[in-house]
C-alpha angles and dihedrals in degrees: 000000000000118000116199108160126069123197118193128200118191142131093252124355117209107168133352137198141172112194133186112238097206093117124011094225096042105059109142116193108247093198120096114228093359096179096040093243095136111076139147098227141356114271113254105178147007102256130199087227093047132243099242090109089079093058116087117242097002126107142183105239092195138028089271112117112239113189136214124222126191139163087249091054128109123264091276095053106023130127127268096004120040143143093286101044143286120309132152116215110255091227126009125344107308147054139171127239131205134180123237123173144165088261122077095265115107139165124207141188124217136186137170117246119239089242136007119268111253123228114255095018123120118235137180124215119195138166139163124244136188130181115232116250089232095053116118093204145349141225117253098229141027132195153178128233124203115202138172093231135042113260114237113174135151095216122113093199139081116312106227116210127145092213093068109120111221107218109188144297121274138200132217097280124087109269142161119251114203137167134173118219141167122235093232096126 
């Protein structure tokens, strides 16, 4: 089965990648615009509908409002200082932020991979996360979901799917989350 869409859930996504592990030195990044450097305009506000629509190749799969931050952004959504804290982009000038909480409300990010995942191949998914300084709490786990079709839902709550691969727990510092997996679903 070929998986082509990746949906990420995290407290603050900084850079994402999904790489084929066929040869250690030849690991192309399968994620379009992995560091959110390609955008149509500078972010000017944190919006209840989200600002992800200005970032090339990234989507909000639900009604949750993912936000875009960039050094060219306004005071609310600038880098490194913004409405929710102080955070440098891991690579380049921008990053995306989503909200996850102990309540049902969640925000997600989604992008299409450059090519479908092939059955039997080994892949590695990795991304950086950082908890906002102004957060009052955090979720214990984050994950990535690979699907055949783009998710398009109007919910603002948790997406329930048993095929979500839990990657690992994180703390409040910026860190890289990575996991190897085989596309034998």
